[in-house]
C-alpha positions in Angstrom: 119.0 96.3 140.9 122.3 97.4 140.8 123.3 101.5 140.4 124.5 100.9 137.0 121.1 99.1 136.0 119.1 101.8 137.3 121.1 104.6 135.4 120.9 102.4 132.2 117.2 101.9 132.5 116.9 105.6 133.2 118.9 106.6 130.0 116.5 104.0 128.2 113.5 105.5 129.1 114.8 109.2 128.3 115.6 108.2 125.0 112.6 106.4 124.3 110.4 109.7 125.2 113.0 112.0 122.9 111.9 109.8 120.1 108.5 109.7 120.7 108.4 113.7 121.1 110.4 114.0 117.7 107.8 111.4 116.0 105.1 113.4 117.2 106.5 116.9 116.1 107.2 115.3 112.5 103.4 113.9 112.6 102.1 117.5 113.3 104.3 118.8 110.6 103.2 116.7 108.1 99.5 116.8 108.8 100.0 120.8 108.2 101.7 120.3 105.1 98.5 117.8 104.4 96.2 120.5 105.3 97.5 123.0 103.2 97.9 120.3 100.6 94.2 119.5 100.2 93.2 123.5 100.6 95.5 124.1 97.8 94.2 121.3 95.5 91.0 122.3 96.1 91.3 125.8 95.3 93.4 125.1 92.2 90.5 122.8 90.7 92.4 119.3 91.3 89.5 116.7 91.5 90.2 113.8 94.0 89.6 110.8 92.1 88.6 107.2 93.5 91.6 105.6 95.2 92.8 101.9 94.7 95.0 99.9 96.8 97.4 96.6 96.0 97.7 93.6 98.6 100.8 92.5 100.1 101.7 90.4 97.0 101.2 93.3 94.6 97.9 92.2 93.5 95.0 94.3 92.5 94.1 96.7 92.0 91.1 96.8 94.9 88.6 99.5 95.0 88.7 101.3 98.3 86.1 103.6 100.2 88.0 106.9 99.5 88.6 109.6 97.2 91.8 111.5 97.1 95.0 112.3 95.6 98.0 110.0 95.2 101.1 111.3 96.3 103.4 108.6 95.3 104.1 107.8 91.4 103.5 104.0 92.0 100.2 105.0 93.7 101.2 103.1 97.0 100.6 106.1 99.1 97.7 109.0 98.9 96.1 111.8 100.6 92.2 111.3 101.2 89.8 114.4 100.7 89.3 113.9 104.4 92.9 115.1 104.9 94.0 111.9 105.9 97.4 110.1 105.0 96.6 106.5 103.6 99.3 103.7 102.6 97.4 102.0 100.0 98.4 98.3 100.6 95.5 95.9 102.2 95.0 92.5 102.8 93.4 92.0 99.6 91.2 88.5 99.3 88.0 87.6 97.9 86.1 89.9 100.0 88.3 92.9 99.1 87.9 92.1 95.4 84.2 91.9 95.6 83.3 94.3 98.0 85.9 96.6 98.0 88.9 97.3 100.3 88.6 99.6 103.6 91.6 101.9 104.2 92.7 103.2 107.5 94.4 106.4 108.0 98.4 106.1 108.7 100.3 108.6 110.6 101.8 110.9 107.7 105.8 110.6 107.6 107.9 113.8 106.5 109.6 111.5 104.1 107.7 109.1 102.0 109.8 105.9 101.4 112.5 106.9 104.0 114.8 103.6 104.6 114.1 102.3 101.0 116.3 101.9 98.3 117.8 104.7 96.6 116.0 107.2 94.5 112.7 105.8 96.0 112.3 108.4 98.7 111.0 112.0 98.7 110.2 114.6 101.1 106.4 115.0 101.7 106.4 118.7 100.7 107.9 117.7 97.1 105.5 114.7 96.8 102.6 116.8 97.5 104.1 119.8 95.3 104.0 117.2 92.1 100.0 117.1 92.6 99.2 120.7 93.5 102.4 123.4 93.0 102.7 125.3 95.8 102.9 129.5 95.4 106.1 130.7 94.6 107.7 132.4 97.9 
C-alpha cells in the first residue's frame, strides 16, 4: 500500500471515529431530554395513551404493544412510558392487523425529521415541550 493510500485510510478511520463519537454524544443528550420529559409528563398528570403505528405504505393504524406520548403531529414518532423513543412505522400485514404490531426502540435524534422537507423538522426539545411544557427558566 502506498504512503498516500495509507494516509487516506487513516484519515477515513479518524473521520469515522469522530462521527461515531458525535452520534453517541447526541444520543446521550436526546436520552437525557426524554428522561426529563417522561418525569415532567408524569408530574403534570399527562397520561400516556396506547400507541398506534402505520406501515411503510401509510396504511393502518395498527395496534402496538406500547403506551406513550406522540411527539410528532403526524403521530409518526413517540416516547414510550418506558422512556424509549419509537418510530411508529412497522412492516404491517395481516399478522399485525390481527395481533398488533411490535415496536422496537430507536436511537433518539436531537432533531426530528432532520433532512426532510422544509417545515417538517423540529428540535426534540421543542417537540417534547409541546406535549409537556417545560418550567420557565
